[in-house]
N, C-alpha and C positions, 0 to 999 in steps of 0.2 A: 081419627085413626089413632090407636094406642101404640106408641113407639115401642113398648115392651114386646108386642107381638111381632114387630118388624125385625128384631135382632136375630141374626144368624151368624154362621161362620164367615160370611162375607161382609160383616159390619161389626161395629163396636157401639155399645151404649155409653153415652157420655152423660154424666150428671153435671150440669152447668148451673151454678148459683150466681144469678145476676145480683150484684151487691148494690152498686150506686153509679151515678153519673156526676161529672164535674164540669162546670162552666159551659153548659149547653146553651147555645144562642139561637134565636129565631132570626133568620136572615143575616146572621153574623153581626147583628147590631145590639139587640136587647136580649136579656135572658128569657128562656122559655118560661111561660107563666105557669102552666099546669098541664096535666094529662099526658105526661111522657110515659112511654112504654117501650119494651125491647122485643125485637123478633130475632130468633136464632135459627139458622138453618145450615145444613151441611152443603158446602159448595153453592150451587145455584138451584138446588132442588127445592121448589116451593111446596112439594107434597109433604115434606118433613119440617114444616115451619112450626116452631114453638114460640108462644108469646107470653110475656109477663102481664100482670094486671097494671092498670094505669096508676101512676103516682099522681094524685090529685092536688097535692100541696107542696111538693118539693121544688117546683120551679126549675131554675137552672142547675140545681143540685139535688136531683131526685134520688130516692132510696127505694129499692124493691126488696132485697133480701129474699128472693124467690128462687126455688130449685126447679129446673126444667130438665126433662130427659130427652136427649136428642140422639137419633140413630145416625151414626157416621159410617158411611161405606168405607171399606178398607182402602180403596183407591183414592179417597178424598185427600186433597192437598191443603184445604183450608176450611175454616168454619167462619160463616158470615154472621156478624153481630150488627144489627141495625137498630138505631134509636129513632123513634118517631114520636110525634105529638099530635094530639087532636085539638083543633081549634075551630072557630066559627066557620072557616072556609073548607074544613075537611081534615084529612090526615096528611101530615107533611113529614118528610124524612129530614131529621136533624143531622144525622151522620151515620156512616158505615165504617166498620173495621173488618178487614179480612185477616183472620188469625191463622197463621200456618200451623198445620197439625204437628209439625216437628217441634213446636214450642211446648207441647204437652204430651206427645207420644214419642217413644224411642229414647235414645240416649242412655245414660247410665242409671236413671231412676226407674223404679218399678212402674208398670203401666197404671196401677191404681193409686199412684202418688197424687196428692191434692196440690194442684198448681194455682197460685193466686196471680192473676194477670191484670194489667192495666194497659189499655190501648188508646191511642189517639184516634178520634173519629174524624172522618173527612166528609164534606158535603158533596153534592153532585159535581161541583167544579173542582174538586180535589183539594179544597182549602181546609185548614184545620178548624174543627168545630167541637171542642170538648173532649172529654176522656170518659171511657167506660171501664168500670172495675168489676171483675167477676172471678170466679174460681171454676176449675174444671178437673174432673177425674174420670177415668174409665171405670164403669161399673162392672162390666163383664170381662175383666182382665183375666189373663191366664193365671193359674195358681202359682204361688211364689216359687215352687220347685221348677217350674217351666220358664219363668221369666228371669230376666237379668237381675242379679242381686247386687251388683256393683261393678266397678271397673274390671276386676279380674274375671268376672263371669262373662264379660264380653268376648274374651278369648277362649274359645272352646277347643281350639287345636293345641295339641301338645307341643311344647317347645322342643325343637331339635337343633342340633349343631352339626355343621359339616366337619368331617374328620380333617385334621391337618397333619402334615408330616412334621414330626418332631426331630428328624435327623437321625443319624446313625448312633449318636450317643445314647439314645433311648431305645435301641434295638429295633428301630423302624416301626415302633408302635404309634398308634394314633391317639390323639388327646383332644380335649376341649379347653379353650382359653377363655377365662372369665376375667373381668376387671371392674374396678370402680373408678368412674371419672373423677379427677381432681382438678378443680378450676383455680386459676391464680387468684389469690386474695380471699378465697373462701375459708371458712372456719376450719373445715376438715383439712384443707391443703396446708394452712399455716400450722396447725397442730401436728401434722405428719412431718413437716420439715423440721420442727423443733426437736422431735423425738430422734431423728436419724442424723 
């Protein structure tokens, strides 16, 4: 199934580049010898499973440098990255990392920002078993004019101030009070004290 045909307004297309693995162990004792590969899926949906090619020579430090396109539903809370290896007894899971979508979607950065991530892998017992390095970016992100461009863009509501009574000396008019915080021992605070 082509992930490009799956994308709709209810999902995002992710470009995930699986870069490398570090310190991958077989049974937590000896390094993986060869044939390591990575499966990436959104949440627990196996219908959207994308797989890298096997690294036949990397052993416990495999390198893939392979781009995969993954369809991520809008409601998804995490992306599952699973490292497996093929040996004489079959296919074995080395470790799994569940990557929260909040690590690469949302916040102050644009959606199409390229995130480089490294995650600790855990085996079936929850024990540490290596690290996976990858990058991720949203391919079908909203145009820059519609997405957040920075911290200030996160605040779309106009700032307003409540009127305050300035007393009879100001003819009962209302005004807005503004100020700059001055902290004891700060550079600004010390320089202001010397001036006055």
